[in-house]
C-alpha positions as CSV (number, residue, x, y, z in Angstrom):
1,M,-44.5,12.7,26.2
2,N,-43.4,9.6,28.2
3,K,-44.5,10.0,31.8
4,Y,-42.2,7.3,33.1
5,S,-38.8,8.3,34.4
6,G,-37.6,4.7,34.9
7,D,-38.2,1.0,34.9
8,F,-41.1,-0.4,37.0
9,T,-43.1,-3.6,37.7
10,T,-46.7,-4.1,36.9
11,T,-49.2,-7.0,37.3
12,L,-50.8,-8.9,34.5
13,V,-54.5,-8.8,35.4
14,S,-55.9,-10.7,32.4
15,V,-54.9,-12.6,29.3
16,N,-57.2,-12.6,26.3
17,I,-57.3,-14.5,23.0
18,G,-59.6,-13.9,20.0
19,K,-60.0,-16.3,17.0
20,T,-62.9,-14.6,15.2
21,V,-63.1,-11.4,13.1
22,E,-65.0,-9.7,16.0
23,F,-63.2,-7.2,18.3
24,I,-64.0,-9.2,21.4
25,K,-61.5,-11.7,22.9
26,D,-62.0,-14.5,25.4
27,S,-60.3,-14.4,28.8
28,I,-58.0,-17.3,29.5
29,S,-55.6,-18.0,32.4
30,S,-52.5,-18.3,30.3
31,A,-51.2,-18.0,26.8
32,Q,-48.2,-19.2,24.9
33,A,-46.2,-16.4,23.2
34,E,-44.3,-17.5,20.1
35,L,-42.2,-15.3,17.8
36,D,-45.1,-14.8,15.4
37,G,-47.7,-14.0,18.1
38,F,-50.0,-15.6,20.7
39,E,-51.1,-19.2,20.0
40,G,-54.7,-19.2,18.9
41,D,-55.0,-15.5,18.4
42,K,-56.3,-14.0,15.1
43,H,-53.4,-11.5,15.0
44,R,-50.7,-14.2,15.1
45,S,-48.5,-13.8,12.0
46,Y,-45.2,-12.4,10.8
47,M,-47.1,-10.4,8.2
48,R,-50.3,-8.3,8.0
49,G,-52.1,-6.1,5.5
50,A,-51.5,-2.3,5.7
51,Y,-54.4,-0.3,7.2
52,E,-56.0,2.9,5.9
53,G,-53.8,5.9,6.9
54,E,-50.5,4.0,6.8
55,S,-47.7,4.8,4.4
56,Y,-48.7,2.0,2.0
57,P,-51.8,1.3,0.0
58,V,-54.4,-0.6,2.0
59,G,-53.8,-4.3,2.0
60,T,-50.1,-4.1,1.2
61,V,-48.4,-7.0,2.9
62,R,-46.0,-5.7,5.5
63,R,-44.2,-6.9,8.7
64,N,-46.7,-7.5,11.5
65,D,-45.9,-5.0,14.2
66,R,-49.3,-5.7,15.9
67,Q,-48.8,-9.3,17.2
68,W,-50.2,-8.3,20.6
69,S,-52.2,-5.4,22.1
70,A,-52.4,-4.2,25.7
71,V,-54.4,-1.9,27.9
72,S,-54.3,-0.9,31.6
73,V,-56.9,-1.1,34.3
74,E,-56.3,2.5,35.2
75,E,-56.7,3.9,31.6
76,L,-59.9,1.8,31.0
77,A,-61.3,3.3,34.2
78,E,-60.4,6.8,33.0
79,I,-62.2,6.2,29.7
80,T,-65.2,4.7,31.4
81,E,-65.5,7.7,33.7
82,S,-65.0,10.2,30.9
83,M,-67.8,8.5,28.9
84,S,-70.1,8.3,32.1
85,L,-70.8,4.6,31.3
86,Q,-72.9,2.5,33.7
87,E,-70.8,-0.6,33.1
88,P,-67.0,-0.4,32.9
89,L,-65.2,-1.1,29.7
90,T,-63.3,-4.4,29.6
91,P,-60.1,-5.4,27.9
92,Q,-61.9,-8.3,26.3
93,E,-64.4,-6.0,24.5
94,L,-61.6,-3.7,23.3
95,G,-59.8,-6.7,21.8
96,A,-56.7,-6.4,24.0
97,N,-54.6,-9.5,24.6
98,L,-53.2,-8.2,27.8
99,C,-54.5,-6.0,30.6
100,F,-52.1,-4.6,33.3
101,G,-52.7,-3.2,36.7
102,G,-50.4,-0.6,38.2
103,A,-49.6,1.1,34.8
104,P,-51.7,4.3,34.8
105,N,-49.8,5.7,31.8
106,L,-49.3,2.5,29.8
107,S,-50.2,4.3,26.6
108,Q,-47.3,6.7,27.1
109,L,-44.6,4.0,27.0
110,P,-42.2,4.6,24.1
111,K,-41.4,2.3,21.2
112,G,-38.6,-0.1,22.2
113,T,-39.8,-0.6,25.7
114,K,-39.6,-4.2,26.8
115,L,-42.1,-6.2,28.9
116,L,-40.3,-9.1,30.7
117,F,-42.3,-12.0,32.1
118,P,-41.2,-14.5,34.7
119,S,-41.1,-17.4,32.2
120,G,-38.5,-15.5,30.1
121,A,-41.0,-14.3,27.5
122,A,-40.3,-10.8,26.3
123,L,-42.5,-8.4,24.4
124,I,-41.4,-5.2,22.7
125,V,-43.6,-2.1,22.3
126,E,-44.0,-0.9,18.7
127,E,-46.5,1.9,19.0
128,Y,-49.5,3.5,20.6
129,N,-52.8,1.9,19.5
130,P,-55.2,4.6,18.5
131,P,-59.0,4.1,18.9
132,C,-60.9,3.4,15.7
133,H,-64.4,4.4,14.4
134,D,-65.7,0.8,14.2
135,M,-65.0,0.1,17.9
136,S,-66.4,3.5,18.9
137,E,-69.6,2.6,17.1
138,Q,-69.7,-0.8,18.6
139,I,-69.4,0.6,22.2
140,A,-72.2,3.0,21.4
141,K,-74.4,0.0,20.7
142,T,-73.5,-2.1,23.7
143,H,-73.2,0.5,26.6
144,I,-75.5,2.9,28.4
145,T,-74.4,6.1,30.1
146,S,-75.3,7.2,33.6
147,S,-78.2,9.3,32.2
148,G,-79.7,6.1,30.6
149,E,-78.8,7.0,27.1
150,A,-76.5,5.4,24.6
151,P,-73.1,7.1,24.1
152,G,-72.5,9.0,20.9
153,K,-71.0,7.1,18.0
154,L,-67.8,9.1,18.4
155,D,-67.6,9.4,22.2
156,F,-65.2,6.5,22.6
157,L,-62.9,8.0,20.0
158,K,-62.7,11.2,22.0
159,A,-62.5,9.7,25.4
160,A,-59.8,7.1,24.5
161,K,-57.4,9.5,22.8
162,K,-54.0,8.8,24.3
163,L,-55.4,6.1,26.6
164,R,-56.1,3.2,24.2
165,G,-53.1,1.2,25.0
166,L,-50.2,-0.3,23.0
167,V,-49.3,-2.8,20.3
168,G,-46.1,-4.7,19.7
169,V,-44.2,-7.8,18.8
170,I,-42.9,-10.9,20.6
171,D,-39.1,-10.8,21.1
172,V,-38.6,-14.0,23.2
173,A,-41.1,-16.9,23.3
174,G,-42.5,-18.2,26.5
175,S,-45.6,-18.7,28.7
176,I,-47.6,-15.8,30.0
177,Y,-49.9,-16.2,33.1
178,E,-52.6,-14.2,34.6
179,G,-51.1,-12.7,37.8
180,D,-47.6,-12.5,36.5
181,E,-45.4,-9.7,37.9
182,V,-44.0,-8.1,34.7
183,Q,-40.9,-6.0,34.6
184,I,-41.2,-3.0,32.3
185,K,-37.8,-1.8,30.9
186,V,-38.7,1.6,29.6
187,Y,-36.8,2.6,26.4
188,D,-34.6,5.6,27.1
189,A,-33.1,7.2,24.0
190,E,-30.6,9.2,26.0
191,R,-29.4,6.1,27.9
192,M,-29.1,4.2,24.7
193,K,-27.1,7.1,23.1
194,T,-24.7,7.1,26.1
195,F,-24.3,3.3,25.8
196,L,-23.5,3.5,22.1
197,E,-21.0,6.3,22.6
198,K,-18.9,4.3,25.1
């Protein structure tokens, strides 16, 4: 259930771009958002192949509804604490393009929510981004818990449930900068219904 009762403002803490097949992305100070995704990012495209578990056979070419991904500082801290990790999880190692501060329930934002940047760039939320087995296994290899042991291969899957962040598309092109104050226009189905009935 959406925990946000209205629009709010959050801060863009980091911008990250990845060009390789690895999960990890590199932190940069700014990025150019185009209608097919972020310049230089491996997920930039109007199309993508369907993943296992979707409504289509794996590899089916479909509209790319995952042009960007985002996490929040607060949810990363919650996952880190739940897993008792010695070092905090970072948005870069989780492959997130954007990391926001001041959005403790980012993963709860509904489809259709708009992220509005000072430059005029606008992003739209498509869906929650569930944690995957491959990333969980990778984190188990690269992190140590407070007890000095490696996390279990499935620990991240369990801890990140409903906290993994969001994916979406670019609606309006523009520049995005680390430190931007971003307006979050939360999609409200009832408000939209009232508007359409006028």
